[in-house]
Residue frames as a rotation matrix with the C-alpha (Angstrom) as fourth column:
MET 1
0.644 0.056 0.763 -80.09
0.650 -0.567 -0.507 -75.05
0.404 0.822 -0.401 -79.02
ASP 2
-0.314 -0.868 -0.384 -77.32
0.948 -0.266 -0.173 -72.48
0.049 -0.418 0.907 -78.63
GLY 3
0.211 0.502 -0.839 -79.60
0.615 -0.735 -0.286 -69.43
-0.760 -0.455 -0.464 -78.66
MET 4
-0.524 -0.414 -0.744 -78.26
-0.290 -0.735 0.613 -68.05
-0.801 0.537 0.265 -81.99
CYS 5
-0.892 0.302 0.337 -81.25
0.448 0.479 0.755 -69.17
0.066 0.824 -0.562 -84.09
ASP 6
-0.648 0.736 -0.194 -84.52
-0.631 -0.662 -0.404 -67.63
-0.426 -0.140 0.894 -85.14
TYR 7
-0.201 0.723 0.661 -87.80
0.452 0.667 -0.593 -69.40
-0.869 0.180 -0.461 -85.88
ARG 8
-0.860 -0.143 -0.490 -88.52
-0.308 -0.620 0.721 -68.80
-0.407 0.771 0.490 -89.59
THR 9
-0.320 0.704 -0.634 -91.19
-0.865 0.055 0.498 -71.07
0.386 0.708 0.592 -90.96
MET 10
-0.649 0.195 0.736 -93.52
-0.358 0.774 -0.521 -74.03
-0.671 -0.602 -0.433 -90.18
TRP 11
-0.446 0.560 -0.698 -95.59
-0.744 0.202 0.637 -76.55
0.498 0.803 0.326 -92.05
LEU 12
-0.329 0.466 0.821 -98.37
-0.632 0.537 -0.558 -78.55
-0.701 -0.703 0.118 -90.40
ASP 13
-0.973 0.001 -0.229 -99.14
-0.167 0.679 0.714 -81.81
0.157 0.734 -0.661 -92.19
PRO 14
-0.286 0.944 0.162 -102.91
-0.958 -0.278 -0.075 -81.81
-0.026 -0.177 0.984 -92.65
ARG 15
0.282 0.397 -0.873 -102.95
-0.553 0.811 0.190 -85.55
0.784 0.429 0.448 -93.26
LYS 16
-0.011 -0.390 -0.921 -101.12
0.591 0.740 -0.320 -86.57
0.806 -0.548 0.222 -90.11
PRO 17
0.802 0.378 0.462 -102.25
-0.119 -0.657 0.744 -84.93
0.585 -0.652 -0.482 -86.84
GLY 18
0.888 -0.458 -0.050 -99.41
0.093 0.072 0.993 -84.02
-0.451 -0.886 0.107 -84.51
ARG 19
0.154 -0.847 0.509 -96.89
0.899 0.335 0.284 -83.80
-0.411 0.414 0.812 -87.28
MET 20
0.986 0.119 -0.112 -95.12
0.068 -0.923 -0.380 -80.58
-0.149 0.367 -0.918 -88.28
TYR 21
0.131 -0.946 0.298 -91.93
0.948 0.031 -0.318 -79.32
0.291 0.324 0.900 -89.83
VAL 22
0.908 0.051 -0.416 -90.21
0.214 -0.910 0.355 -76.23
-0.361 -0.411 -0.837 -88.38
GLY 23
0.405 -0.775 0.485 -87.41
0.665 -0.114 -0.738 -74.21
0.627 0.621 0.470 -90.05
LEU 24
0.786 -0.232 -0.572 -84.80
0.339 -0.613 0.714 -72.34
-0.517 -0.755 -0.404 -88.04
MET 25
0.683 -0.576 0.449 -82.23
0.274 -0.368 -0.888 -69.90
0.677 0.730 -0.093 -89.36
SER 26
0.312 -0.698 -0.645 -78.83
0.928 0.078 0.364 -69.51
-0.204 -0.712 0.672 -87.69
TYR 27
0.817 -0.140 0.559 -77.29
0.124 -0.904 -0.408 -66.08
0.563 0.403 -0.722 -87.33
LYS 28
-0.145 -0.967 -0.209 -73.98
0.619 0.076 -0.782 -64.72
0.772 -0.242 0.587 -86.03
ASP 29
0.633 0.336 -0.697 -73.69
0.772 -0.348 0.533 -63.23
-0.063 -0.875 -0.480 -82.53
LYS 30
0.961 -0.229 -0.159 -71.68
-0.220 -0.973 0.067 -60.10
-0.170 -0.030 -0.985 -81.58
SER 31
0.103 -0.983 0.152 -68.43
-0.492 0.082 0.867 -62.01
-0.865 -0.164 -0.475 -81.72
ASN 32
0.049 0.000 -0.999 -69.25
-0.998 -0.032 -0.049 -63.19
-0.032 0.999 -0.001 -85.24
ILE 33
-0.924 -0.258 0.282 -69.82
-0.279 0.959 -0.037 -66.84
-0.261 -0.113 -0.959 -84.25
ALA 34
-0.377 0.824 -0.423 -72.65
-0.732 0.015 0.682 -68.50
0.568 0.566 0.597 -86.20
GLY 35
-0.002 0.518 0.856 -75.25
-0.857 0.440 -0.268 -70.57
-0.515 -0.734 0.443 -84.45
ARG 36
-0.901 -0.326 -0.286 -75.36
-0.427 0.786 0.447 -74.34
0.079 0.525 -0.847 -85.23
CYS 37
-0.560 0.759 0.333 -79.08
0.102 0.462 -0.881 -74.88
-0.822 -0.460 -0.336 -84.44
GLY 38
-0.208 0.507 -0.836 -80.32
-0.876 -0.477 -0.071 -73.85
-0.435 0.718 0.544 -87.89
GLY 39
-0.982 -0.186 -0.041 -82.13
-0.180 0.838 0.515 -76.55
-0.062 0.513 -0.856 -89.88
LEU 40
-0.144 0.940 -0.311 -85.33
-0.691 0.129 0.711 -78.37
0.708 0.317 0.631 -90.69
TYR 41
-0.922 -0.107 0.373 -86.85
-0.368 0.546 -0.752 -80.13
-0.123 -0.831 -0.543 -87.71
LEU 42
-0.319 0.803 -0.504 -89.69
-0.326 0.406 0.854 -82.67
0.890 0.436 0.133 -87.56
THR 43
-0.779 0.188 0.598 -92.06
-0.530 0.310 -0.789 -83.66
-0.333 -0.932 -0.142 -84.76
GLU 44
-0.583 0.636 -0.505 -94.67
-0.158 0.521 0.839 -86.35
0.797 0.569 -0.204 -84.98
ASP 45
-0.215 0.441 -0.871 -95.98
0.893 0.451 0.008 -86.00
0.396 -0.776 -0.490 -81.38
ASP 46
0.716 0.600 0.356 -97.12
0.489 -0.796 0.358 -82.39
0.498 -0.082 -0.863 -81.23
GLY 47
0.419 -0.621 0.663 -93.67
-0.412 -0.780 -0.470 -81.06
0.809 -0.076 -0.583 -80.21
LYS 48
0.943 -0.075 0.325 -92.78
-0.275 0.379 0.884 -83.51
-0.190 -0.922 0.337 -77.41
SER 49
0.128 -0.934 0.333 -89.75
0.320 0.357 0.878 -84.73
-0.939 -0.006 0.345 -79.34
TRP 50
0.776 -0.015 -0.631 -87.89
-0.518 -0.586 -0.623 -83.32
-0.360 0.810 -0.462 -82.38
ARG 51
0.284 -0.704 0.651 -85.55
0.615 0.655 0.440 -84.69
-0.736 0.275 0.619 -85.01
ARG 52
0.173 -0.315 -0.933 -83.33
-0.577 -0.800 0.163 -82.56
-0.798 0.511 -0.320 -87.21
ILE 53
0.517 0.063 0.854 -83.48
0.502 0.786 -0.362 -83.77
-0.694 0.616 0.374 -90.80
PHE 54
0.493 -0.495 0.715 -81.47
0.635 -0.357 -0.685 -81.00
0.594 0.792 0.139 -92.43
ALA 55
0.222 -0.526 -0.821 -78.58
0.757 -0.438 0.485 -79.00
-0.614 -0.729 0.301 -91.03
GLY 56
-0.750 -0.444 0.490 -78.42
0.648 -0.641 0.412 -75.49
0.131 0.627 0.768 -92.42
SER 57
-0.751 0.468 -0.467 -80.33
-0.138 -0.802 -0.581 -72.26
-0.646 -0.372 0.667 -92.22
VAL 58
-0.499 0.723 0.478 -83.95
0.867 0.426 0.260 -72.60
-0.016 0.543 -0.839 -93.42
ASN 59
-0.973 0.168 -0.160 -85.82
-0.173 -0.985 0.016 -69.57
-0.155 0.044 0.987 -94.77
MET 60
-0.159 0.972 -0.176 -89.04
-0.962 -0.193 -0.194 -71.13
-0.222 0.138 0.965 -96.00
ILE 61
-0.831 0.023 0.556 -90.90
0.026 1.000 -0.003 -74.47
-0.556 0.013 -0.831 -96.22
VAL 62
-0.119 0.826 -0.552 -93.49
-0.966 -0.225 -0.128 -75.30
-0.230 0.518 0.824 -98.94
ALA 63
-0.774 -0.050 0.632 -95.19
-0.041 0.999 0.029 -78.65
-0.632 -0.003 -0.775 -99.48
ASP 64
-0.602 0.636 -0.482 -97.56
-0.684 -0.102 0.722 -80.00
0.411 0.765 0.497 -102.10
ASN 65
0.106 0.800 0.591 -100.55
-0.935 0.282 -0.214 -82.28
-0.338 -0.530 0.778 -101.70
SER 66
0.121 -0.097 -0.988 -99.05
-0.653 0.742 -0.153 -85.37
0.747 0.664 0.026 -103.33
GLU 67
0.695 0.078 0.715 -98.62
-0.636 0.532 0.559 -88.68
-0.336 -0.843 0.419 -101.50
PRO 68
0.169 -0.266 -0.949 -95.91
0.944 -0.234 0.234 -88.87
-0.284 -0.935 0.212 -100.35
ALA 69
0.924 0.248 -0.292 -95.54
0.214 -0.966 -0.144 -85.06
-0.318 0.070 -0.946 -100.05
ASN 70
0.098 -0.880 0.464 -92.78
0.809 -0.202 -0.552 -83.17
0.580 0.429 0.692 -101.82
ILE 71
0.789 0.101 -0.606 -91.36
0.500 -0.678 0.539 -80.71
-0.357 -0.728 -0.586 -99.30
TYR 72
0.308 -0.641 0.703 -89.35
0.618 -0.427 -0.660 -77.79
0.723 0.638 0.264 -100.67
VAL 73
0.649 -0.189 -0.737 -86.97
0.649 -0.367 0.666 -75.94
-0.396 -0.911 -0.115 -98.34
SER 74
0.706 -0.445 0.551 -85.30
0.105 -0.703 -0.703 -72.70
0.700 0.554 -0.450 -99.14
THR 75
0.688 -0.581 -0.435 -81.80
0.646 0.217 0.731 -72.74
-0.331 -0.784 0.525 -97.55
SER 76
0.513 -0.632 -0.581 -78.57
-0.390 -0.775 0.498 -70.73
-0.765 -0.029 -0.643 -97.59
CYS 77
-0.571 -0.762 0.306 -77.30
-0.101 0.434 0.895 -73.31
-0.815 0.480 -0.325 -100.10
GLY 78
-0.834 0.346 -0.431 -80.27
-0.495 -0.122 0.860 -73.11
0.245 0.930 0.273 -102.47
LEU 79
0.136 0.987 0.089 -83.54
-0.987 0.127 0.100 -74.98
0.088 -0.101 0.991 -102.89
VAL 80
-0.909 -0.411 0.061 -83.74
-0.416 0.897 -0.151 -78.51
0.007 -0.163 -0.987 -101.44
ARG 81
0.109 0.943 -0.313 -86.45
-0.827 0.261 0.498 -81.07
0.552 0.205 0.808 -102.08
PHE 82
-0.836 -0.236 0.496 -87.34
-0.485 0.741 -0.464 -83.77
-0.258 -0.628 -0.734 -99.62
ILE 83
-0.287 0.772 -0.568 -89.80
-0.365 0.460 0.809 -86.59
0.886 0.439 0.150 -100.22
ASP 84
-0.308 0.213 0.927 -91.87
-0.948 -0.148 -0.281 -87.14
0.077 -0.966 0.247 -97.05
THR 85
0.161 0.306 -0.938 -91.74
-0.355 0.905 0.234 -90.92
0.921 0.295 0.254 -96.85
LEU 86
-0.075 -0.344 0.936 -90.04
-0.987 -0.108 -0.119 -91.42
0.142 -0.933 -0.332 -93.48
THR 87
0.837 0.280 -0.471 -89.69
-0.258 0.960 0.111 -95.14
0.483 0.028 0.875 -94.05
VAL 88
0.276 -0.742 0.611 -87.42
-0.936 -0.063 0.347 -96.65
-0.219 -0.667 -0.712 -91.48
THR 89
0.788 -0.084 -0.610 -85.27
-0.219 0.888 -0.405 -99.62
0.576 0.452 0.681 -92.44
GLY 90
0.835 -0.550 -0.016 -82.59
0.256 0.363 0.896 -101.61
-0.487 -0.752 0.444 -90.64
VAL 91
0.651 -0.738 -0.179 -78.94
-0.672 -0.450 -0.588 -100.72
0.353 0.503 -0.789 -91.14
ASP 92
0.692 -0.514 -0.506 -76.15
0.482 0.852 -0.207 -103.27
0.537 -0.100 0.837 -91.12
GLU 93
0.799 -0.452 -0.397 -73.58
0.270 -0.320 0.908 -102.60
-0.537 -0.833 -0.134 -88.38
LYS 94
-0.169 -0.926 0.338 -70.75
0.825 0.055 0.562 -102.56
-0.539 0.374 0.755 -90.93
GLU 95
-0.030 0.240 0.970 -72.57
0.802 -0.574 0.166 -99.92
0.597 0.783 -0.175 -93.14
ARG 96
0.856 0.518 0.004 -73.40
0.412 -0.686 0.600 -97.73
0.313 -0.512 -0.800 -90.17
ASN 97
0.617 -0.675 -0.404 -69.77
0.356 -0.219 0.909 -97.40
-0.702 -0.705 0.105 -89.06
HIS 98
-0.323 -0.767 0.554 -68.35
0.880 -0.027 0.475 -96.53
-0.349 0.641 0.684 -92.42
THR 99
0.806 0.460 -0.372 -68.42
0.315 -0.866 -0.388 -92.75
-0.501 0.196 -0.843 -93.01
PRO 100
0.501 -0.672 0.545 -66.09
0.714 -0.034 -0.699 -91.29
0.488 0.740 0.463 -95.65
GLN 101
0.177 -0.553 -0.814 -63.23
0.762 -0.446 0.469 -89.11
-0.623 -0.703 0.343 -94.41
GLY 102
-0.639 -0.372 -0.673 -63.84
-0.047 -0.854 0.518 -86.11
-0.768 0.363 0.528 -96.64
PHE 103
0.599 0.759 -0.256 -65.63
-0.299 -0.085 -0.951 -85.16
-0.743 0.646 0.176 -99.84
ALA 104
-0.566 -0.810 0.154 -64.42
-0.170 0.297 0.940 -86.87
-0.807 0.506 -0.306 -102.95
LEU 105
0.659 0.633 -0.406 -65.31
-0.589 0.098 -0.803 -87.28
-0.469 0.768 0.437 -106.62
MET 106
-0.054 -0.691 0.721 -63.82
0.028 0.720 0.693 -90.35
-0.998 0.058 -0.020 -108.23
GLN 107
-0.729 -0.248 -0.638 -62.84
-0.627 -0.131 0.768 -90.97
-0.274 0.960 -0.060 -111.87
ASN 108
0.410 0.908 -0.082 -65.81
-0.835 0.337 -0.435 -92.39
-0.368 0.247 0.896 -113.83
TYR 109
-0.801 -0.576 0.163 -65.53
-0.424 0.738 0.524 -95.93
-0.422 0.351 -0.836 -115.14
PRO 110
0.153 -0.829 0.538 -65.33
0.925 0.311 0.218 -97.15
-0.348 0.464 0.815 -117.78
ASN 111
0.762 -0.022 -0.647 -63.56
-0.190 -0.963 -0.190 -94.18
-0.619 0.268 -0.739 -119.38
PRO 112
-0.784 0.528 -0.326 -63.73
-0.609 -0.557 0.564 -93.91
0.116 0.641 0.758 -122.36
PHE 113
-0.641 0.621 0.451 -67.33
0.111 0.657 -0.746 -95.15
-0.760 -0.428 -0.490 -122.44
ASN 114
-0.727 0.493 -0.478 -70.33
-0.638 -0.226 0.736 -95.84
0.254 0.840 0.479 -124.76
PRO 115
-0.012 0.307 0.952 -73.04
0.178 -0.936 0.305 -94.98
0.984 0.173 -0.043 -123.78
GLY 116
0.860 0.503 0.084 -72.99
-0.026 -0.121 0.992 -95.63
0.509 -0.856 -0.091 -120.02
THR 117
-0.304 -0.950 -0.075 -70.55
0.143 0.032 -0.989 -94.95
0.942 -0.312 0.126 -117.22
LYS 118
0.527 0.410 -0.744 -70.56
0.774 0.130 0.620 -94.94
0.351 -0.903 -0.248 -113.41
ILE 119
-0.093 -0.522 0.848 -69.76
-0.138 -0.836 -0.531 -91.76
0.986 -0.166 0.005 -111.45
LEU 120
0.319 0.171 -0.932 -68.90
0.822 0.440 0.362 -92.26
0.472 -0.882 0.000 -107.73
TYR 121
-0.180 -0.383 0.906 -68.68
-0.245 -0.875 -0.418 -89.67
0.953 -0.297 0.064 -105.04
SER 122
-0.077 0.140 -0.987 -68.51
0.869 0.494 0.003 -89.64
0.488 -0.858 -0.160 -101.23
LEU 123
0.211 0.285 0.935 -69.69
-0.245 -0.911 0.332 -87.18
0.946 -0.299 -0.122 -98.55
GLU 124
-0.734 -0.569 -0.371 -68.23
0.232 0.303 -0.924 -86.99
0.638 -0.765 -0.091 -95.07
ASN 125
-0.727 0.594 -0.343 -71.44
0.276 -0.205 -0.939 -85.34
-0.629 -0.778 -0.015 -93.72
GLU 126
0.164 0.917 0.364 -74.88
0.863 0.046 -0.503 -84.36
-0.478 0.397 -0.783 -94.85
ALA 127
-0.636 -0.411 -0.653 -74.91
0.051 -0.867 0.496 -81.74
-0.770 0.282 0.572 -97.59
LEU 128
0.677 0.669 -0.307 -76.66
-0.221 -0.213 -0.952 -80.27
-0.702 0.712 0.003 -100.61
VAL 129
-0.394 -0.775 0.493 -75.17
0.227 0.438 0.870 -82.03
-0.891 0.455 0.003 -103.64
ARG 130
0.675 0.421 -0.606 -75.06
-0.499 -0.345 -0.795 -80.99
-0.544 0.839 -0.023 -107.29
LEU 131
-0.269 -0.728 0.631 -73.67
0.224 0.590 0.776 -83.27
-0.937 0.350 0.005 -109.86
LYS 132
0.642 0.518 -0.566 -73.51
-0.312 -0.498 -0.809 -81.80
-0.701 0.696 -0.158 -113.39
VAL 133
0.033 -0.590 0.807 -72.16
0.811 0.488 0.323 -82.65
-0.584 0.644 0.495 -116.82
PHE 134
0.489 0.032 -0.872 -70.68
-0.306 -0.930 -0.206 -79.95
-0.817 0.367 -0.445 -119.11
ASP 135
0.859 -0.261 0.440 -69.42
0.510 0.356 -0.783 -79.98
0.048 0.897 0.439 -122.77
VAL 136
-0.073 -0.997 0.004 -65.90
0.997 -0.073 0.015 -78.70
-0.014 0.005 1.000 -123.75
LEU 137
-0.319 0.009 0.948 -67.32
0.343 -0.931 0.124 -75.20
0.883 0.365 0.294 -124.16
GLY 138
-0.997 -0.077 -0.005 -68.56
0.029 -0.316 -0.948 -75.12
0.072 -0.945 0.318 -120.54
ASN 139
-0.319 0.948 0.013 -72.24
-0.770 -0.268 0.579 -75.44
0.552 0.175 0.815 -121.47
GLU 140
-0.541 0.247 0.804 -74.25
-0.606 0.548 -0.577 -77.43
-0.583 -0.799 -0.147 -118.96
VAL 141
-0.727 0.213 -0.653 -75.44
-0.451 0.568 0.688 -80.65
0.518 0.795 -0.316 -120.67
SER 142
0.183 0.747 -0.639 -77.19
0.160 0.619 0.769 -82.34
0.970 -0.243 -0.006 -117.75
THR 143
-0.267 -0.146 0.952 -77.92
-0.913 -0.278 -0.299 -82.04
0.309 -0.949 -0.059 -114.05
LEU 144
-0.353 0.063 -0.934 -77.68
-0.027 0.997 0.077 -85.55
0.935 0.053 -0.350 -112.59
VAL 145
-0.047 0.332 -0.942 -78.16
0.958 0.283 0.052 -84.81
0.283 -0.900 -0.331 -108.91
ASN 146
-0.599 -0.082 0.797 -79.49
-0.101 -0.979 -0.176 -81.68
0.795 -0.186 0.578 -107.16
GLU 147
0.591 0.805 -0.045 -80.66
-0.119 0.143 0.982 -82.68
0.798 -0.575 0.181 -103.68
TYR 148
0.197 -0.392 0.899 -79.77
-0.973 -0.189 0.131 -83.03
0.118 -0.900 -0.419 -100.10
LYS 149
0.388 -0.200 -0.900 -77.77
-0.104 0.961 -0.258 -86.26
0.916 0.193 0.352 -99.31
SER 150
0.957 -0.118 0.267 -76.66
-0.248 0.157 0.956 -87.89
-0.154 -0.981 0.121 -96.08
ALA 151
0.034 -0.997 0.062 -73.04
-0.934 -0.010 0.358 -88.78
-0.357 -0.070 -0.932 -95.39
GLY 152
0.433 0.107 0.895 -71.93
0.025 0.991 -0.131 -91.84
-0.901 0.079 0.427 -97.38
SER 153
-0.750 -0.652 -0.110 -70.75
-0.165 0.023 0.986 -93.10
-0.640 0.758 -0.125 -100.71
TYR 154
0.363 0.921 -0.140 -72.87
-0.251 -0.049 -0.967 -92.79
-0.897 0.386 0.213 -103.86
GLU 155
-0.769 -0.500 0.398 -72.79
0.255 0.332 0.908 -94.17
-0.586 0.800 -0.127 -107.39
TYR 156
0.235 0.800 -0.552 -74.64
-0.432 -0.423 -0.797 -92.58
-0.871 0.426 0.246 -110.32
ASP 157
-0.259 -0.202 0.944 -75.18
0.701 0.633 0.328 -94.49
-0.664 0.747 -0.022 -113.61
PHE 158
-0.081 0.119 -0.990 -74.84
-0.400 -0.913 -0.077 -91.86
-0.913 0.389 0.121 -116.31
ASN 159
0.063 0.170 0.983 -76.33
0.786 0.599 -0.154 -92.70
-0.615 0.782 -0.096 -119.76
ALA 160
-0.372 -0.308 -0.876 -75.02
-0.227 -0.885 0.407 -90.47
-0.900 0.350 0.259 -122.55
GLN 161
-0.234 0.370 0.899 -77.28
0.761 0.646 -0.067 -92.00
-0.605 0.668 -0.433 -125.25
GLU 162
0.758 0.643 0.109 -78.45
0.595 -0.612 -0.521 -88.54
-0.269 0.460 -0.846 -126.36
LEU 163
0.572 -0.618 -0.540 -74.94
-0.338 -0.777 0.532 -87.01
-0.748 -0.122 -0.653 -126.57
SER 164
0.912 -0.314 -0.263 -72.52
-0.201 0.218 -0.955 -87.02
0.357 0.924 0.136 -129.41
SER 165
0.511 -0.795 -0.328 -68.92
0.827 0.558 -0.065 -88.41
0.235 -0.238 0.942 -129.18
GLY 166
0.306 -0.468 0.829 -66.49
-0.003 -0.872 -0.490 -86.14
0.952 0.147 -0.268 -127.47
VAL 167
-0.712 -0.566 -0.415 -64.89
0.485 0.030 -0.874 -84.88
0.507 -0.824 0.253 -124.25
TYR 168
0.426 0.838 0.340 -67.22
0.103 -0.419 0.902 -84.01
0.899 -0.350 -0.265 -121.39
PHE 169
-0.760 -0.627 0.172 -66.64
-0.104 -0.143 -0.984 -82.80
0.642 -0.766 0.044 -117.84
TYR 170
0.350 0.827 -0.440 -68.57
0.457 0.259 0.851 -83.79
0.817 -0.499 -0.287 -114.72
GLN 171
-0.593 -0.527 0.609 -68.56
-0.171 -0.657 -0.734 -81.61
0.787 -0.540 0.300 -111.64
LEU 172
0.081 0.536 -0.840 -69.49
0.842 0.415 0.346 -82.25
0.534 -0.735 -0.418 -108.03
GLN 173
-0.447 -0.101 0.889 -70.58
-0.279 -0.929 -0.245 -79.21
0.850 -0.357 0.387 -105.92
VAL 174
-0.040 0.418 -0.907 -71.16
0.795 0.563 0.225 -79.75
0.605 -0.712 -0.355 -102.23
CYS 175
-0.295 0.047 0.954 -72.64
-0.383 -0.921 -0.073 -77.20
0.875 -0.387 0.290 -99.82
PRO 176
-0.550 -0.019 -0.835 -72.47
0.481 0.810 -0.335 -78.76
0.683 -0.585 -0.436 -96.31
GLY 177
0.494 0.845 0.207 -74.72
0.239 -0.361 0.902 -76.22
0.836 -0.396 -0.380 -94.54
GLN 178
0.685 -0.107 0.721 -73.98
-0.634 -0.574 0.518 -75.82
0.358 -0.812 -0.461 -90.80
SER 179
0.863 -0.355 -0.360 -71.43
0.431 0.889 0.155 -78.66
0.265 -0.289 0.920 -90.47
GLY 180
0.670 -0.680 -0.298 -68.60
-0.180 -0.538 0.823 -76.15
-0.720 -0.498 -0.483 -90.20
LYS 181
-0.116 -0.694 0.710 -66.96
0.668 0.475 0.573 -77.59
-0.735 0.541 0.409 -93.35
ASN 182
-0.461 -0.084 -0.883 -66.18
-0.483 -0.812 0.329 -75.43
-0.745 0.578 0.334 -96.39
SER 183
0.739 0.639 -0.213 -67.95
-0.470 0.263 -0.843 -75.97
-0.482 0.723 0.495 -99.76
PHE 184
-0.305 -0.762 0.572 -66.35
0.004 0.599 0.800 -78.50
-0.952 0.246 -0.180 -102.08
ILE 185
0.778 0.431 -0.457 -66.14
-0.478 -0.067 -0.876 -78.41
-0.408 0.900 0.154 -105.88
GLU 186
-0.373 -0.869 0.325 -64.28
-0.254 0.433 0.865 -80.87
-0.892 0.240 -0.382 -108.05
THR 187
0.618 0.494 -0.611 -64.37
-0.693 -0.024 -0.721 -81.45
-0.371 0.869 0.328 -111.83
ARG 188
-0.277 -0.682 0.677 -63.17
-0.090 0.720 0.688 -84.48
-0.957 0.130 -0.260 -113.86
LYS 189
-0.294 0.066 -0.954 -62.91
-0.928 -0.258 0.268 -85.33
-0.229 0.964 0.137 -117.53
MET 190
-0.093 0.225 0.970 -64.65
0.066 0.973 -0.219 -88.22
-0.993 0.043 -0.106 -119.30
ILE 191
-0.694 -0.210 -0.689 -64.64
-0.663 -0.187 0.725 -89.29
-0.281 0.960 -0.009 -122.97
LEU 192
0.282 0.867 0.411 -67.66
-0.258 0.481 -0.838 -90.58
-0.924 0.130 0.359 -124.89
LEU 193
-0.736 -0.551 -0.394 -66.62
-0.544 0.134 0.828 -92.73
-0.404 0.823 -0.398 -127.86
ARG 194
0.411 0.910 0.062 -69.18
-0.625 0.330 -0.707 -94.02
-0.664 0.252 0.704 -130.36
């Protein structure tokens, strides 16, 4: 840790002894340099080892009693929900070495479409992601994604079955937290033909 973080919140998992989540908030020092230690950390061995699962200042942690637990984290980028599954799977060597070089929102395909289309986007690092659809008047029609995502490429299958024919816009908003990167917003046009 770089010393520019404050302990903010903690959640002890009552179902799994030795397991807890801790939230840290970064702050700026006298020279206006922000700490990079903020985030959500997890230990499963009573604090002997820690793993950061979210990079960004954390203000509060709340969890429910479901199985797996829904963990809600209040951050500087908004509210983030994690599902506490912690299932570990193997990763192909080719997949592990491919990280996108920037944030990007690709043109949907097919376009025009009826009623389904694919929306692809990529993230160069972990971030809070919001993918929304708007009508021509700027009214929000649907929120497709509103969650924390790891670096990588993603594909969303959008079904516009409930919408009427017309022009729509889809927008990707990325808040990368403590990565040092700026926020990213991009909007693209798509056409629904019946």
